[in-house]
Every structure is written in C-alpha cells, then in structure tokens.
C-alpha positions as a printed NumPy array, in Angstrom:
array([[  17.826,   24.758,  -25.097],
       [  19.42 ,   26.495,  -27.762],
       [  20.099,   23.399,  -29.21 ],
       [  16.546,   22.551,  -28.612],
       [  15.182,   25.888,  -30.179],
       [  17.57 ,   25.384,  -33.096],
       [  16.078,   21.795,  -33.778],
       [  12.591,   22.843,  -33.892],
       [  13.275,   25.549,  -36.67 ],
       [  15.593,   23.427,  -38.811],
       [  14.21 ,   22.956,  -42.354],
       [  11.989,   19.931,  -42.553],
       [  10.762,   20.217,  -39.07 ],
       [   7.095,   19.779,  -37.809],
       [   6.687,   23.378,  -37.408],
       [   7.758,   24.275,  -40.607],
       [   5.158,   21.791,  -42.457],
       [   2.324,   23.047,  -40.366],
       [   3.377,   26.759,  -41.624],
       [   3.555,   25.355,  -45.119],
       [  -0.102,   23.79 ,  -44.904],
       [  -1.431,   26.794,  -43.422],
       [  -0.159,   28.869,  -46.301],
       [  -1.383,   26.55 ,  -48.935],
       [  -4.966,   26.301,  -47.651],
       [  -4.814,   30.121,  -46.993],
       [  -3.521,   30.465,  -50.926],
       [  -6.3  ,   27.817,  -51.801],
       [  -9.089,   29.868,  -50.076],
       [  -8.08 ,   33.038,  -51.52 ],
       [  -8.836,   31.751,  -54.688],
       [ -12.463,   30.528,  -54.165],
       [ -15.334,   32.527,  -54.392],
       [ -17.247,   34.175,  -51.27 ],
       [ -20.179,   32.456,  -50.01 ],
       [ -22.778,   31.897,  -52.711],
       [ -26.479,   33.45 ,  -51.998],
       [ -29.749,   32.197,  -53.121],
       [ -30.262,   32.954,  -56.926],
       [ -26.836,   32.896,  -57.837],
       [ -25.71 ,   31.163,  -61.178],
       [ -23.16 ,   28.683,  -60.915],
       [ -20.857,   26.772,  -63.558],
       [ -19.712,   23.77 ,  -61.523],
       [ -17.995,   20.412,  -62.328],
       [ -19.533,   17.068,  -61.034],
       [ -17.482,   15.748,  -58.503],
       [ -19.413,   12.428,  -57.294],
       [ -22.851,   10.9  ,  -58.13 ],
       [ -24.743,    8.663,  -55.69 ],
       [ -28.047,    6.982,  -55.946],
       [ -30.078,   10.109,  -55.442],
       [ -27.726,   13.094,  -55.664],
       [ -25.025,   14.835,  -57.89 ],
       [ -22.13 ,   16.83 ,  -56.088],
       [ -20.943,   19.815,  -57.627],
       [ -17.559,   21.867,  -56.988],
       [ -19.203,   25.406,  -56.685],
       [ -15.923,   26.961,  -56.45 ],
       [ -16.231,   27.509,  -52.654],
       [ -15.055,   25.894,  -49.567],
       [ -18.628,   23.894,  -49.54 ],
       [ -19.765,   21.679,  -52.276],
       [ -23.231,   21.673,  -53.509],
       [ -25.669,   18.983,  -53.995],
       [ -28.548,   18.81 ,  -56.811],
       [ -31.29 ,   16.166,  -56.842],
       [ -30.287,   13.309,  -59.448],
       [ -34.01 ,   13.119,  -60.683],
       [ -33.617,   16.793,  -61.738],
       [ -31.043,   16.204,  -64.243],
       [ -32.422,   13.222,  -65.871],
       [ -33.326,   13.054,  -69.54 ],
       [ -36.605,   12.038,  -70.99 ],
       [ -35.951,    8.371,  -70.938],
       [ -35.201,    8.391,  -67.407],
       [ -31.195,    8.189,  -67.682],
       [ -28.555,   10.689,  -66.028],
       [ -26.547,   11.975,  -69.381],
       [ -23.744,   13.532,  -67.12 ],
       [ -20.871,   11.805,  -65.735],
       [ -17.958,   12.94 ,  -63.055],
       [ -15.743,   15.864,  -64.729],
       [ -18.547,   17.319,  -66.642],
       [ -19.92 ,   20.82 ,  -66.015],
       [ -23.325,   21.95 ,  -65.505],
       [ -24.869,   25.493,  -65.202],
       [ -27.326,   25.933,  -62.   ],
       [ -28.764,   28.137,  -59.824],
       [ -28.432,   28.454,  -56.03 ],
       [ -31.812,   27.591,  -54.401],
       [ -30.466,   27.281,  -50.968],
       [ -27.347,   28.099,  -49.152],
       [ -25.981,   28.072,  -45.715],
       [ -22.674,   27.188,  -43.974],
       [ -23.332,   23.448,  -44.105],
       [ -24.937,   23.051,  -47.331],
       [ -25.737,   24.457,  -50.833],
       [ -28.613,   23.186,  -53.003],
       [ -28.81 ,   23.76 ,  -56.755],
       [ -31.271,   23.732,  -59.17 ],
       [ -32.114,   24.091,  -62.979],
       [ -34.737,   26.521,  -61.865],
       [ -35.147,   29.721,  -59.874],
       [ -37.453,   29.317,  -56.84 ],
       [ -38.309,   30.927,  -53.406],
       [ -37.678,   34.486,  -52.431],
       [ -35.515,   36.511,  -54.6  ],
       [ -34.973,   40.286,  -55.764],
       [ -35.564,   42.15 ,  -58.935],
       [ -31.948,   40.944,  -60.077],
       [ -33.006,   37.196,  -60.15 ],
       [ -36.054,   38.243,  -62.087],
       [ -33.992,   40.163,  -64.728],
       [ -31.489,   37.234,  -64.735],
       [ -34.276,   34.512,  -65.341],
       [ -35.76 ,   36.861,  -67.915],
       [ -32.799,   37.575,  -70.078],
       [ -31.488,   33.988,  -69.591],
       [ -34.546,   32.476,  -70.365],
       [ -33.918,   30.523,  -67.229],
       [ -37.02 ,   28.781,  -65.738],
       [ -38.688,   29.95 ,  -62.545],
       [ -41.011,   28.447,  -59.774],
       [ -44.568,   29.593,  -59.645],
       [ -47.352,   28.42 ,  -57.671],
       [ -50.655,   29.016,  -59.289],
       [ -52.929,   31.237,  -56.722],
       [ -56.208,   31.476,  -58.699],
       [ -58.22 ,   31.506,  -61.826],
       [ -58.407,   35.127,  -63.148],
       [ -59.807,   37.09 ,  -66.109],
       [ -58.027,   35.514,  -69.07 ],
       [ -55.651,   33.495,  -66.935],
       [ -54.207,   32.671,  -63.705],
       [ -52.265,   34.448,  -60.63 ],
       [ -49.203,   33.034,  -60.131],
       [ -46.62 ,   33.616,  -57.183],
       [ -43.095,   33.722,  -58.639],
       [ -40.171,   34.792,  -55.92 ],
       [ -42.857,   35.832,  -53.767],
       [ -44.236,   38.255,  -56.381],
       [ -47.559,   38.358,  -58.164],
       [ -47.186,   37.266,  -61.679],
       [ -49.8  ,   36.779,  -64.651],
       [ -49.948,   33.398,  -66.851],
       [ -52.457,   33.535,  -69.924],
       [ -54.623,   30.671,  -69.84 ],
       [ -53.361,   29.828,  -73.368],
       [ -50.064,   29.778,  -71.813],
       [ -50.707,   27.383,  -69.004],
       [ -50.448,   24.027,  -71.131],
       [ -50.368,   22.654,  -74.788],
       [ -53.799,   21.79 ,  -75.027],
       [ -57.262,   23.636,  -74.668],
       [ -57.888,   23.983,  -71.1  ],
       [ -61.317,   23.138,  -70.231],
       [ -61.07 ,   22.996,  -66.493],
       [ -58.854,   25.94 ,  -65.273],
       [ -59.625,   25.309,  -61.485],
       [ -57.471,   21.822,  -61.668],
       [ -54.29 ,   23.862,  -61.917],
       [ -54.861,   26.401,  -58.983],
       [ -52.612,   25.179,  -55.98 ],
       [ -50.127,   23.359,  -58.352],
       [ -46.238,   24.472,  -58.709],
       [ -44.858,   24.548,  -62.148],
       [ -41.769,   26.089,  -63.948],
       [ -42.372,   28.848,  -65.968],
       [ -40.655,   31.049,  -68.382],
       [ -40.866,   35.175,  -67.949],
       [ -42.188,   36.426,  -71.28 ],
       [ -42.529,   40.124,  -70.011],
       [ -40.926,   42.066,  -67.005],
       [ -41.933,   45.743,  -66.629],
       [ -42.496,   48.025,  -64.052],
       [ -39.732,   47.346,  -61.759],
       [ -41.013,   43.672,  -61.412],
       [ -44.716,   44.95 ,  -61.061],
       [ -45.724,   43.64 ,  -64.544],
       [ -44.841,   39.84 ,  -65.031],
       [ -46.242,   37.759,  -67.5  ],
       [ -45.102,   33.912,  -67.674],
       [ -45.287,   30.936,  -70.095],
       [ -45.471,   27.435,  -69.135],
       [ -46.606,   26.26 ,  -72.734],
       [ -43.19 ,   27.315,  -74.028],
       [ -41.193,   25.123,  -71.82 ],
       [ -43.628,   22.388,  -72.528],
       [ -43.424,   22.66 ,  -76.119],
       [ -39.489,   22.872,  -75.813],
       [ -39.38 ,   19.639,  -74.075],
       [ -42.074,   17.805,  -76.37 ],
       [ -40.181,   18.887,  -79.236],
       [ -36.924,   17.443,  -77.425],
       [ -38.476,   14.091,  -76.537],
       [ -40.424,   14.11 ,  -80.099],
       [ -36.959,   14.564,  -82.029],
       [ -35.431,   11.944,  -80.129],
       [ -38.227,    9.321,  -80.344],
       [ -38.407,   10.433,  -84.323],
       [ -34.865,    9.03 ,  -84.58 ],
       [ -35.964,    5.689,  -83.177],
       [ -39.029,    5.218,  -84.764],
       [ -39.702,    2.777,  -87.686],
       [ -42.27 ,    1.138,  -89.784],
       [ -43.474,   -2.017,  -88.136],
       [ -42.817,   -0.866,  -84.805],
       [ -45.353,   -1.501,  -81.949],
       [ -46.067,    1.419,  -79.629],
       [ -48.695,    2.3  ,  -76.792],
       [ -50.282,    5.923,  -77.292],
       [ -53.201,    8.151,  -75.668],
       [ -55.882,    9.098,  -77.951],
       [ -55.977,   12.841,  -77.756],
       [ -59.148,   13.307,  -80.119],
       [ -61.887,   11.366,  -82.611],
       [ -62.678,   12.57 ,  -86.162],
       [ -65.314,   11.273,  -88.696],
       [ -62.194,    9.623,  -90.504],
       [ -60.208,    8.361,  -87.596],
       [ -58.23 ,    8.909,  -84.302],
       [ -55.154,   10.773,  -83.185],
       [ -52.753,    9.137,  -80.975],
       [ -50.081,   10.856,  -79.018],
       [ -47.053,    8.661,  -78.932],
       [ -44.791,   10.898,  -77.005],
       [ -45.829,   14.441,  -75.54 ],
       [ -46.147,   16.576,  -78.529],
       [ -46.031,   13.8  ,  -81.041],
       [ -49.073,   12.408,  -82.675],
       [ -50.049,    9.833,  -85.423],
       [ -53.207,    8.888,  -86.937],
       [ -55.413,    5.913,  -87.165],
       [ -57.647,    5.876,  -90.054],
       [ -61.093,    4.301,  -89.271],
       [ -60.652,    1.628,  -91.554],
       [ -57.378,    1.054,  -89.419],
       [ -58.979,    0.896,  -86.103],
       [ -60.77 ,   -2.241,  -86.275],
       [ -61.079,   -5.875,  -88.157],
       [ -64.874,   -5.005,  -87.821],
       [ -66.664,   -2.669,  -89.965],
       [ -67.164,    0.891,  -88.31 ],
       [ -69.642,    3.582,  -88.804],
       [ -67.792,    5.885,  -86.856],
       [ -64.37 ,    5.881,  -84.633],
       [ -66.745,    5.977,  -81.353],
       [ -67.561,    2.683,  -81.999],
       [ -64.152,    1.359,  -81.157],
       [ -62.162,    3.808,  -78.941],
       [ -62.959,    6.686,  -76.955],
       [ -60.726,   10.007,  -75.999],
       [ -57.744,    9.566,  -73.648],
       [ -58.075,    5.739,  -74.118],
       [ -54.675,    3.769,  -74.21 ],
       [ -54.021,    2.119,  -77.481],
       [ -51.444,   -0.356,  -78.851],
       [ -50.66 ,    0.602,  -82.623],
       [ -48.584,   -0.328,  -85.334],
       [ -46.496,    2.082,  -87.28 ],
       [ -47.678,    1.757,  -91.131],
       [ -45.657,    4.829,  -92.598],
       [ -43.717,    7.525,  -91.999],
       [ -43.846,   10.247,  -94.382],
       [ -42.461,   14.215,  -94.219],
       [ -44.866,   16.717,  -94.732],
       [ -44.479,   20.546,  -94.975],
       [ -45.582,   20.661,  -91.396],
       [ -43.544,   17.947,  -89.944],
       [ -43.684,   14.261,  -90.056],
       [ -46.876,   12.335,  -90.593],
       [ -47.013,    9.165,  -89.074],
       [ -49.975,    6.396,  -90.357],
       [ -50.731,    3.882,  -87.417],
       [ -52.84 ,    0.801,  -86.975],
       [ -54.563,   -0.599,  -84.206],
       [ -56.167,   -3.579,  -85.87 ],
       [ -52.865,   -4.82 ,  -87.111],
       [ -51.405,   -5.206,  -83.812],
       [ -53.422,   -8.467,  -83.856],
       [ -53.353,  -10.99 ,  -86.474],
       [ -55.813,  -11.045,  -89.276],
       [ -59.067,  -12.932,  -88.422],
       [ -59.384,  -14.375,  -91.596],
       [ -56.107,  -16.36 ,  -91.292],
       [ -57.361,  -18.075,  -88.387],
       [ -61.072,  -18.639,  -89.714],
       [ -60.876,  -22.23 ,  -90.439],
       [ -59.679,  -23.339,  -87.04 ],
       [ -62.851,  -22.236,  -85.807],
       [ -66.028,  -22.476,  -88.188],
       [ -67.162,  -25.116,  -90.984],
       [ -69.968,  -25.373,  -93.358],
       [ -72.848,  -26.308,  -91.667],
       [ -72.094,  -24.685,  -88.15 ],
       [ -74.812,  -22.913,  -86.818],
       [ -73.52 ,  -19.7  ,  -85.092],
       [ -74.557,  -16.429,  -83.587],
       [ -73.768,  -13.297,  -85.193],
       [ -74.694,   -9.419,  -85.661],
       [ -76.34 ,   -7.78 ,  -88.775],
       [ -73.821,   -5.21 ,  -89.895],
       [ -75.822,   -3.808,  -92.944],
       [ -78.445,   -4.543,  -95.189],
       [ -78.499,   -4.226,  -99.084],
       [ -81.22 ,   -5.056, -101.633],
       [ -79.721,   -8.174, -102.129],
       [ -79.46 ,   -9.34 ,  -98.595],
       [ -77.849,   -8.926,  -95.279],
       [ -74.216,   -8.783,  -94.476],
       [ -73.923,  -10.612,  -90.738],
       [ -70.587,  -10.28 ,  -88.512],
       [ -70.033,  -13.831,  -87.115],
       [ -66.493,  -12.802,  -85.652],
       [ -64.632,   -9.827,  -84.979],
       [ -63.669,   -8.471,  -88.704],
       [ -65.394,  -11.551,  -90.497],
       [ -68.596,  -10.982,  -92.245],
       [ -70.957,  -13.15 ,  -94.429],
       [ -73.945,  -12.484,  -96.643],
       [ -77.083,  -13.919,  -96.152],
       [ -78.88 ,  -13.679,  -99.741],
       [ -82.364,  -12.631,  -99.695],
       [ -83.426,  -15.937, -100.704],
       [ -81.724,  -17.422,  -97.598],
       [ -83.641,  -15.097,  -95.151],
       [ -86.968,  -16.966,  -94.321],
       [ -88.99 ,  -20.177,  -95.159],
       [ -91.894,  -18.899,  -93.611],
       [ -92.293,  -15.469,  -95.614],
       [ -91.666,  -13.933,  -99.077],
       [ -88.866,  -11.55 ,  -98.411],
       [ -88.748,   -8.658, -100.78 ],
       [ -86.26 ,   -6.453,  -98.585],
       [ -83.809,   -7.601,  -96.305],
       [ -85.166,   -5.168,  -93.454],
       [ -88.496,   -6.853,  -93.706],
       [ -86.565,   -9.425,  -91.55 ],
       [ -83.387,   -7.906,  -89.681],
       [ -82.126,   -4.879,  -89.   ],
       [ -78.532,   -3.599,  -88.828],
       [ -77.21 ,   -4.227,  -85.215],
       [ -79.742,   -7.171,  -84.438],
       [ -78.033,  -10.261,  -83.216],
       [ -79.17 ,  -13.407,  -85.31 ],
       [ -78.445,  -17.15 ,  -85.601],
       [ -77.212,  -18.443,  -89.003],
       [ -75.841,  -21.569,  -90.647],
       [ -72.54 ,  -21.404,  -92.619],
       [ -73.267,  -22.564,  -96.257],
       [ -70.061,  -22.111,  -97.953],
       [ -66.915,  -20.635,  -96.945],
       [ -64.432,  -19.319,  -99.772],
       [ -61.209,  -18.151,  -98.087],
       [ -59.398,  -16.7  , -101.394],
       [ -62.025,  -14.576, -102.066],
       [ -62.812,  -13.897,  -98.355],
       [ -66.637,  -14.587,  -98.799],
       [ -68.94 ,  -16.623,  -96.605],
       [ -72.709,  -17.553,  -97.536],
       [ -74.729,  -17.809,  -94.594],
       [ -78.458,  -19.078,  -94.161],
       [ -80.672,  -17.303,  -91.665],
       [ -83.65 ,  -19.612,  -92.745],
       [ -81.854,  -22.842,  -92.236],
       [ -80.953,  -21.512,  -88.822],
       [ -84.703,  -21.452,  -88.041],
       [ -85.596,  -24.872,  -89.498],
       [ -87.236,  -25.891,  -92.87 ],
       [ -90.965,  -26.224,  -92.34 ],
       [ -91.255,  -28.267,  -95.417],
       [ -89.257,  -30.922,  -93.409],
       [ -92.27 ,  -31.759,  -91.373],
       [ -95.108,  -31.608,  -94.255],
       [ -95.649,  -35.4  ,  -94.564],
       [ -95.594,  -35.839,  -90.807],
       [ -98.198,  -32.988,  -90.148],
       [-100.237,  -32.959,  -93.449],
       [-102.18 ,  -35.95 ,  -95.37 ],
       [-104.241,  -36.21 ,  -98.355],
       [-108.049,  -35.745,  -97.657],
       [-107.259,  -33.728,  -94.629],
       [-109.299,  -30.554,  -94.309],
       [-107.276,  -27.363,  -93.163],
       [-108.23 ,  -23.632,  -92.272],
       [-105.763,  -21.565,  -94.397],
       [-104.923,  -17.975,  -95.069],
       [-105.537,  -16.551,  -98.353],
       [-102.063,  -15.261,  -99.315],
       [-102.877,  -14.303, -103.157],
       [-104.672,  -14.657, -106.001],
       [-103.029,  -15.52 , -109.574],
       [-104.852,  -16.075, -112.921],
       [-103.715,  -19.662, -112.326],
       [-105.118,  -20.108, -108.872],
       [-105.115,  -19.016, -105.325],
       [-102.32 ,  -19.519, -102.882],
       [-102.888,  -20.677,  -99.455],
       [-100.995,  -20.472,  -96.166],
       [-101.234,  -23.532,  -94.291],
       [ -98.857,  -23.087,  -91.76 ],
       [ -95.678,  -20.677,  -91.278],
       [ -93.501,  -21.255,  -94.302],
       [ -95.859,  -24.129,  -96.08 ],
       [ -97.884,  -22.678,  -98.83 ],
       [-100.492,  -25.004, -101.146],
       [-102.266,  -24.044, -104.464],
       [-105.806,  -24.029, -105.193],
       [-105.979,  -24.236, -108.772],
       [-108.263,  -22.287, -110.881],
       [-109.49 ,  -25.27 , -112.694],
       [-110.195,  -27.036, -109.213],
       [-112.276,  -23.993, -108.009],
       [-114.292,  -23.381, -110.758],
       [-116.211,  -26.872, -110.237],
       [-116.824,  -26.055, -106.787],
       [-120.273,  -24.997, -105.414],
       [-118.859,  -21.862, -103.417],
       [-116.765,  -20.701, -106.257],
       [-118.002,  -17.194, -106.504],
       [-117.707,  -16.985, -102.527],
       [-114.002,  -17.839, -102.69 ],
       [-113.544,  -15.34 , -105.513],
       [-114.743,  -12.37 , -103.411],
       [-112.123,  -13.338, -100.844],
       [-108.896,  -10.985, -100.372],
       [-105.668,  -11.584,  -99.044],
       [-105.34 ,  -12.359,  -95.458],
       [-108.984,  -13.878,  -95.42 ],
       [-109.341,  -17.224,  -93.892],
       [-110.155,  -19.837,  -96.564],
       [-111.506,  -23.617,  -95.999],
       [-109.585,  -26.112,  -97.976],
       [-108.907,  -29.635,  -98.054],
       [-105.242,  -31.52 ,  -98.959],
       [-105.585,  -32.803, -102.773],
       [-102.033,  -34.022, -102.859],
       [ -98.603,  -33.569, -101.43 ],
       [ -94.997,  -33.306, -103.131],
       [ -92.648,  -32.515, -100.515],
       [ -89.526,  -33.219, -102.693],
       [ -90.951,  -30.334, -104.811],
       [ -92.473,  -28.414, -102.132],
       [ -95.996,  -28.389, -103.677],
       [ -99.167,  -29.129, -102.007],
       [-102.324,  -29.121, -104.381],
       [-105.761,  -27.994, -102.564],
       [-109.368,  -28.139, -103.247],
       [-112.21 ,  -26.242, -101.635],
       [-113.64 ,  -27.842,  -98.73 ],
       [-117.35 ,  -29.473,  -98.885],
       [-119.594,  -31.239,  -96.551],
       [-118.374,  -34.633,  -97.897],
       [-114.746,  -33.772,  -97.199],
       [-115.547,  -33.079,  -93.348],
       [-117.437,  -36.525,  -93.237],
       [-114.814,  -38.745,  -95.214],
       [-111.949,  -36.878,  -92.848],
       [-114.09 ,  -38.293,  -89.508],
       [-114.235,  -41.674,  -90.841],
       [-110.057,  -41.353,  -91.386],
       [-109.912,  -40.058,  -88.054],
       [-111.699,  -43.046,  -86.351],
       [-109.128,  -45.283,  -88.269],
       [-106.602,  -43.439,  -87.176],
       [-107.59 ,  -44.003,  -83.642],
       [-107.463,  -47.718,  -84.286],
       [-103.965,  -48.938,  -83.259],
       [-104.369,  -51.929,  -85.495],
       [-104.023,  -49.872,  -88.406],
       [-100.207,  -49.845,  -88.222],
       [ -98.194,  -47.249,  -90.028],
       [-101.37 ,  -45.652,  -91.857],
       [-102.828,  -45.011,  -88.493],
       [ -99.655,  -43.644,  -86.984],
       [ -99.684,  -41.3  ,  -89.933],
       [-103.253,  -40.043,  -89.675],
       [-102.977,  -39.779,  -85.615],
       [ -99.844,  -37.417,  -86.325],
       [-102.072,  -35.36 ,  -88.8  ],
       [-104.708,  -35.179,  -86.248],
       [-102.845,  -34.368,  -83.386],
       [-100.916,  -31.405,  -85.172],
       [-104.167,  -30.068,  -86.329],
       [-105.486,  -30.157,  -82.775],
       [-102.532,  -28.298,  -81.678]])
C-alpha cells in the first residue's frame, strides 16, 4: 500500500498535473477583472470575427460580443481585424454573456452620465415628445432636453416625425446632479458627415459621375448632396440641354439626380464642386443628323419670341428659328406673338441645317401649306369673287380673296369703274365685289377689277360651258373653280 501511495505522489503523477493546472488557472483568474457591469468602459482585443459579430477579450472570464454592423465604416466595411483593440461600453452583462456597444444605453447612474459627458461618448436616447423649443428625450431612464436646432443637420419643418425614434446623442450639458441634461444629435451627425465627406473628397475627381439628392433650388441652379454633408452645385445652364427659365422646369427638391463633376475648387469655406446633369448624356447636336433632314416636317415647342421671329425646340436641347417671314402665308405678320406664344406646340418644316454654327432655319408657313400652290386650280380669269378689303394704297386696293391669297385692284382700273366713289368709301375689313382680271401664280400676283353686271353675265356663260363635259381641259378648269367658289 505504501508503494502505491508513493507512486501516486511521485513527480509527474496525474495528481501533480491536476494540482499544477488548478494553480495555473487560479493564477490566471487572479489576474482577471471582476465581473463587468452595464456602463463600464473596456479596452479589449478582437479575438475572432464571424459574419454578424465581433468577439472581444474583455479581461474577464467571459468574452464579449459586439454586432459587426455597429463597427462598420461609411462604406460598409469593417476596418478592424483580429488582434486590433477597441474602446467600447458594456450594455448588457450576465454570467453567460457580455454585450458591448459604442454608445451607452439602457439604465444607469449619474456616474455613467458623467463618463459620457466628460468623454464625449454617445448615449442612446428615445424622443418622447415635442416641447417648447425642442424635444423631451429619455436617456438612461432620465429626462433630457434636445433643442430643435440640435436634432438634425437641416431645418426641421415637421418635428413630430422624430417622436418615438431612438437616436444617439452627445451630452452637451450636465448639471444639478443629472436633473438638467442637454443633448445634441447634430454634433454627432456633423462629425459623421465630415468624416464621410473627407473620405469622399479624397476619391473625387473631375469627369466622375455620381448620383446625389437635390437639397434646394435657387434661381441660378440646384444644390445636390453627393454624400451627407457634402454638396455640389448644378448651374441652371447645366441642368438640361433645353433652355430653362427656372430650375423647377427641370428638377424638384429631394429628386435623385445623376451628375458629372466639372470642377473642384478650394474656397475659404471649403471645397466648391461644380456639377452638370446635362453632360451625363451626350450633346443632342452630335446625333442630330441621325434624326432630321431639310424638308422634314416635325413637331416642336415655342421657347421664346423675338422681334425677328420665334425659337422652336424640335428636340431636347435643339432649337431652330422661324423667321418672321416664314411664319404665315395667310396673314401679314408684324410680331411673332401675333401667330405663336411661348410654350405653344407647333408643326414646322426644316428649311436648312448648319451643324457648324448650330443653326436651324424652320418654317411655320410651309408646314401649314402654301395657298398659292392651288391658286390656278381655284381661280380663273373672269371669275367674280367676293373679297375683303385689306388696305388701300396710293396705287390701288389690296383685296383678300382667300386665306393667304391677296389680289390688287389698281387705281387706274378703279377710276374707270362706275362705282369708283362707292369703293373709295370702303374701309379695311369691308366686303368688296371684284372680278379676276389676270393671274400670275409664279410671281404671286392677281390683278382685279371692280365687278359689274356684265361680269356676272359673262361668268354665267362660262359656267354653262364648264358644265358641258365636251369642253375638255378648259371645262375641267372652270368646273374646279366653280366648285371651289360654291364651297
């Protein structure tokens, strides 16, 4: 038995190994911290990383865990690896688990508030209600106040939308043993925005294309937020290839917009970023020849009127000019606004294209049709016509025979008429009875004479002949004129 006892206590025996392990564990445990409490700040080393969590050595018998999402940077990447150290706060602790966070939340004492205040550590708060001047916020089971100007980085026009939401805040004021707590969320947001903006600016370069949110419109352009806290400006001339009177004609606040970086300039108050939304797309003039040719009839919109004509947008960013001489065949035009108005949709014919000078000549009257093209089909010599006196000149009287077709009753012819005095008393707009004396469609001239009884009788005989099908081409011509007159 003694031999057996001796063998048990011999060096290297199992009992000696168990005692050595126990001593080692006791020595290891003696160097560890006591159990952590909620609110404690720890400086721990990352020991492993999973898909959703980061495990941290807290210096106690229990390792801690923090959600990986809380540690990711603005690009959604985890900037830490195994072996890196973190400063975090205990937000939950029991014998089975310790949970960590970058902010203090839950319930806690005055010491936790003081630590958060002195160390500028974020605390989690829940907005309870809107009160005069700001919000009542619950932080660590205590009542706190956040001024309305400190709840966000922009002007707050609907405070109610923040009620019931939980945010991170910085304690800006802590007095009266925790009975007077003033918070700011804005300081945290601005710090985050600055960090994100600085990182963005390091990568930003001319000709890059980004998508941003329109924050506000001014008469001269639109401001676009590229990342939170960093804006660029799109001048009104760069909002669209089309001519704009105001930015609202192209974009609206809070709209997402793709923009191209034109310039990056350093100013006294920071970087100035010039953007363009129209240059994200190609210049419409570069592909114009693919779509239109001289002679094409297309639809367009009048953009502006001038003394010499009207500009018509025929494609986004492509305007042509309808000269005042090309506005109408049927009326004498003194001002473009006599025929069209800005914003009006019109049909035009392409007259000429000069891509080098970026000029397009358009015709409004050609799109409507030239009434003189049908003059010889609608009128014949000797035909009585009831016209409208347009104006009297020294050399004669202009008479409108049909829309766009005007004939001249010469003074020399009028003086020989029996009713010359009666015609002289007529005013513009009065009806006047005339007879076609001659037609020169090529030169757009029709000569007239006052109508008398003999003209009516002669025309009656022509009419009878026109109704005779054996008269051939002459009969057909007279028949067409008669039909047009009856219509």
